[in-house]
N, C-alpha and C positions, 0 to 999 in steps of 0.2 A: 853128752856132748852138746856144747853150746854152737848155736849157729855163728858162721863167721861175721866179723864185724869190720866196720871202718874205724880205726883206732888212730887218734891223733896224738903224737908225742910232741910235747913243748919242752924242750931242754936246750940249752945252749952249748952243751957239750956233745960233739959229732961222735964220738966213741961210744957214749951211752946210748945215742940214738940207733947207731948201728948194733950195738949189744942187744937192744930191745927188738929191732926189726927182724932179725934172723929167727928167733923162736916164736915170735908172733906170726910170721908168715909161714912158719912151718905149721902152725895150727889153723892155717887157711884164713888168717885175717889180712887185710889190706892196711897198710901203714902210710900214715901221712906224718909229714915231719915240719916242725917250726922251730926256729932257733932262737926266737925273741918273743916278748908279750905281744908286739904289734902282729906278727905273723900268725901267732897262736890265736889271737882274739878272731881276726879275720878268718882264719881257717875254720874256726867254729862256725861262724855264720855262713860261710861258704859252701863247707864241705859237708855239714850236717853229720859229723862222726857219731857214732854209737857209744863212744868212751873215749876220754881224754886222760892221757897220763901228764901230769904237770909237775914241772920242777919248780921249787919255790926261788930259787937263786938265779934269776934271768938279769941279763945286762942292762935292759932298758927300762924295767918296772919289778917291782916285788911280786912273786907268785901269788900272794893273797889278794893284791889289787886285781890281778887278772881273774882270779876266781870270783871275786865280788862282780866284777864287770859280766862275766859270762852269766853268773847267776841272775842279773838283771832281766835276762831274756831267754835263757835255755835251761832246761833242766837235765841236760847231759850228763851221765855219772863222770865223776871225776876222782881220779886217784892220784893223790900227791906222793911225789917222791921227793925227799929231802935229807941232807945231812944233819938237820936240825933234830936232836933226840930230847930236847926239854918237853915237859908235858904242856906246858903253856903254848908252845908252838902247835904242838898236835891239836890242842883244844881249839886254838884259833882259826886253824884250817879246817877242822870239821864244823866249827860254828859258822864260817864262812860259805859253807855248802859242799864241802868234799864229802864223798861217801867212804873213802878210806885212806890211810897214811901209811907209807911205807919208808923206812929209813934206808938211805944209803950207807954202807954196800949192802945189797940185798940177795937172797937166793932166789934163782930164777924160777924154780919149781914153785915155792910159796907164792912169788909174784903172779905167776900165771894161774895159780888156784884162786887168788884173789880176784883177778881179771875175769875169770869164768864165772865167780860168784856174781860179780857185778853185770855182766852181760846176761845172765840168767834172770836177774831181777828187772833187766831192760827189755827183755824178748818181747817181741810184738809192738813195741812202742817206738821204734825208730822214725824219726821225722822224715817226711818226703823230702826227696833231693832235687825235686824241680818245683817251682812257683807258677801257678797260673793266676793272674790277677787281670780282670776285663779281658782286654785282648792282647795281654802281653804272655809270652811264654818265656819263662827265664831257666836256663839250664846250666848249672854250674859245672857239671861233668864234661860237657862239651864246650863251655865257655860261649853260649850262644843266647841271643836273644831274638824273638821274632814279636812284631806287632801285626795283627790280623794277618799272619802267615807269611809276611814279608821279613826278611832278615835286617836287624839294625847292626850297624857297625860301629861298635862302642871299642874305645881304647880299654887296656887292662883296669886302669884306675877307675873309669866311667863304669865298667861292669861292677868292679867291686862296690862302688858307691850305690848303683842300683839294688845289687843284691842284699846289702846292709839294709837299706831302706824297705824293700820289698819283704825281707823277711821278718821285718818287724810292722806289717802292714797294720794300719789303724792306731798304732802307737806312736807316742812322741820319742824320737831319737835326738837326743841332744847334739849341739855342735861339738861339744867336748868329747862325747862318746864316737862319733864320726871320726874327727880328727885323730883321736889316740888310737882307734882301730886301723886307719888306713895310712895314716902318716907317722903314728908314734907319739909318745908322750910329748917329746919336744916341740910339736906343732899343736898342742892342745888349745894355743890361743890364737892360731891363724885363722880366724873366721873368714877374712877377705880370700884366702886361698880356697877355702870350701866353697864360696859363692860363686867364685869362677867355675868351679866343676859342676856345681849344681845347675848354673845356666848353660853350660854345655851339653850336660845330660838331658835338660828339658827340652833345648833344640832338637836333639835327636829323637826325642819322644814325641815331638810335635805338641808339647805341653805348653799351656799359657799361664805364666805366673798370677796373672789378674783374675784368671777364671780356671783354675787348674782341674785337671782331670785325674793327675797321677800323684804329683808332689805338691802338698801344702806348706807353706813358710809360716813357722811360729815365730814372729820376730824377736830377735834377740836370743832365742832359746834353741830352736833347732827344727826339724822338719817331721813331716808325717805323710807316709804313703798311704794313699786312699786304697782300702781293701774292699 
């Protein structure tokens, strides 16, 4: 038996998500759902799932681009679901970092067996769901942030921005990655929009852009969270 895991299902078809949820929960897993690429990328960063089930045919971005984005900062196992049966499509997904590929329609018993195999390989390596950096305690499960023990009141978007930056502490996170993850591909060039939220987040953290303790600006490129 494999240990229960948090499994993220990224699929724009609600019937498919329901179809997967029932047997996965019957095996003791908790299921997180995302209906598009933007929600899926953010859920990987915020929820730290033990496995991702990814559909390639998403409405706002190709699933391969989602896979490549995730692989830039996470090694969570990814099982691809797709109606694409061509060998080139399968190879592209595997080369992009997928651990397995299942063609729709699929048999549930086979899918569950593949999931068990992936989770066994992942056993003991699930990343922590709480981030503690300096005097900050960031808890995605309860959606709370404390600084030196005092609660900070962030909006949902501010929390998502903080989590995305803190989960990549010490590494450069580009403006494009942040915008696509939090607002979707249509906003990939809205850097001014992002600067407004970074300024608001800095104010609530008590951070000084000229002498940063948490968020460093890499001019014209992105941001780096001090770890």
